[in-house]
N, C-alpha and C positions, 0 to 999 in steps of 0.2 A: 671666631669661635672655627669654619670654615679655614682661613688660613692655616690655623695650627694639621688641619686633618692633611691637605694639600701637600705640604711641605714631607708632614710623615708618609705619607701615598710615594710620595716623589724618591722616600730614602728607599720605602717598601723594594722599589724595582731595582733601584742597587742592587741589595740584598740580595735579590734572588737570581739576579745574573752574575754576584759572586758566588750565588749559591749552587750554579752551574758550572762556575769556573772550575770552582776547588772539586766539585764531585767525579770534574773531569781531569783534575791530579791526580784523585785515589785510583782513579777508575785505570790510569797507564804508569801507575806505580812501577810494573812492569815490565815495559816498555822501553826496548832499548833506544838512545840518544834521544829520550823527550825530555824534554825541557818544562819545567816548572813555570806556571803563570798565575800574575794576581791582575785582578780587575782594579783599575784604575777610577777613583772618581772626580770633581768639581762641582763647584756650589753657583749657579746661575742665579746671580740678581734681577727681583725682581720686587716693581712697586707694589705695595700691597693693592685690593680692591675692596679690604673692607672699609663699608664707610663711617664704624668709630673708630678709623684709624685713615683718614685722605692721608699721600703721598710719603703713606708708612715705608719700609725696606723688610723686602724677604730673602730668604736666601735657597733654592732648590738642589737637590741633587741631583748630579747626573751623572749617567756612564761616560767615562773618557779611553775609553778602550782598555785593553790588555796589556801587562807588561809582563815580561818573559825572562827568565832567569837562563841564561847561557854556559853558567857555572860547571864546571865539566862533572859527569857522572864517574863513578868508581869503575873500570874496567876489570872484568870477572873472563875467564878463562872457559872455554868451548870446546876445544880443541877441535873444531868443524873446520875444514881450510878455506872456503870463501867465508868464513866470518871476517867480517875486520872491525876494529875501533882504533878512531884516532887520539894519540895523546899529544894535547893543545888544543887551539887555535884550529877551528878548520871545520869546512864542509864537503861528503863528497858532494861530486857534482854527475846528476842523474839527466837522460831525458826522456821528458814525457808527452805523448800526443797534443800538449800544450804545449810543450819547449822545455825550457833550462829547468829545475828543477834542484835544489841540495839539503841534503840532511844527515844529523848524524849516524842514523841508524845502518850499519855495517852489516844487517842478515842477508849476503846476495844469493842467489842460486845462479847456474849455469841455465839458461833457455834453452829450446830443441834446440836452434842454430846457435849453440855452444856462447852465447853472448850471457856476461855478467849481469846482471837484474835482480831489482830488488822483489821483495814477494808480492806488491801492485805489478811489478811489469814495470817499471822504470829504470832503463838501461843505462848502465853503469858506467861513466866517461871518463877515459883515460886523457893523456897530454896529445895523443895524435884520433883521436875520437872512440868509437864502439869497443871494448876489448872484450875480444875471442877467443875461445880456448878450444883446443882438441881432445876430448875424451881418451883418446889412442895413445897419445904424445906423455901420460903419466900423470905424476903428481906434480900439482901447483905449488909454487913456493912464492912470496910475497916476501919483499925485504922493507926494510925500514923505513926507505924513502919511496915506496908505494909500487918499486918497480917487480912485473909479475912474470915468471919466466917458469917454462916448463921443458925437460930434458936438458936442460942446461944452457935452455933457449930464451932469451928477451923476446916477449909478446904487447908486453906493454907498461904502461905504469900509470898509476891510477890518479887522478887529477883530483887534489886537495886545494881549494880554496879559500879564500879570506873575505871580507868585507871592514873596511876603516868603521863600519859604523854597522851594528849589527840592525840596526833599528831599519834597516833596509829591509828586513824581510820580515814577511808574513806567512800565515800557516797557511797551506793550499790540502788538507786532506793526508791521508795515508802517512802522514811522519815526515812531508816535505814542505820546504819551505819556497818563496818565488821571490825573486828581488822586485821590491814594489816601488823601487828610487833608477834613478837613471846613473847611478855608483856602480862604475863594472867591478868583480869580483877582482882579487890580486890570486898571486899563488900564495899558500900557506907553506915556505920553506920550512920552516920550523918544525912543523907536526908531526910525528911520528905514526905513521901506522903500518898495528899490531897483528899481525894474522894469526886464529884459529881464539879470538879474542872481542868481545862486544862492552859498548858504555853501556853501563844501565842507565836506568833515570833518572833525574837528580831529585826527586821529589821524598820528599821527608814528610812519610806516612802517618807518622805521630803528628807531627806540626799541622799537617790535612785534616786529621779528623777531628783535630784540637779546635782549626778555625772553623770547623764543619758546625763544631755543636754552639761556639760563640756564634756565627750567622743565626741559628734557629733563636737562640735564645733573644738576640737582638730583635730580631723578625717578629716574635710573641709578644717582646716588651711594646712595640710600636703599637701592634694590632690591641692590646692593652688600653692605652694612651688613646689611640681612636675611637675604640669602644666608648671609653668615659669621657673625652669628647664629644664625641655625638651623644651622648645622656644628658648632660649637660645643656646642651641645646632644645634635647625635648623637655626636660625643664622647667626652661625660662619660658618653652613658648607654652607650655602648659598653668605656667605663673601669669602671662601676660593672658592669657586666654579668661580666664577666672578674675585679674581685675576687670576686664572689659564687660 
C-alpha cells in the first residue's frame, strides 16, 4: 500500500513543478521575445520495499528539466525607433555585470551615456562593442542587416548571433539567456532586424490555460487515490486489531 502512495507522491511533486512552469508561461504571454516552456519528466526505477512484494519493481516520476520552444513569435509594429525585432534565427548579444547574455527581447532604450540597453540595464553589443548614440544627431535608422546610422553616418551594427544547439542556452532572468556550454556563438547572417517592431511571446494562452486545468485535475485525482489507499490501510489495521 505504501509503495502506491510513494509513487503517487512523486507524480504530485512533478505536477506542482509543471503547474509553476505553466503559470509562468501564462504570466509572460505579453512579454516580448518570451519562449514557451514545458516540464520534462522521467521515470526512476527502484526496488520495492514492500515485504509482501520482495524484489518487486517500482517506477517513480522525477523532474528532468525544462524544455524551451524557440519557435519565432509574431512581429508587431510599435513605431518606437529603438524597438528591434529579429526575423529568423538569432539573438541580440548584450553585456551584463555577469558577462555576455542573449535575448530576443528588443525593447531597447538609450541610457544616460547614450548606450543602447535593455530595461534591466544590459548593454546591447554591436560588431565593434557597445553602440553609443548622440541625441543631438537626430533620427536613428536601423537597416535590415542591423546597421545603425544617425545623420547619414554609420554608428554601429547590432550583433545578432546564433547557436548550432539551442540547448546550450539557459535562462538567466530578465528575459535573458546565458551560454551554459563551451559552444561558441556564430553570426546569424540570415537574420533580419526590423526597426520599430517587437517579437511577441510565442505562448498560446488557450493551450496553456487548458494545460493548467488538466494539471489541476490530475493532481486532484491523485490526491483522492492517495486518500483511498490510506483508508484501505486504516481498515486493514482495524480488522487485524479485532482479530487479535
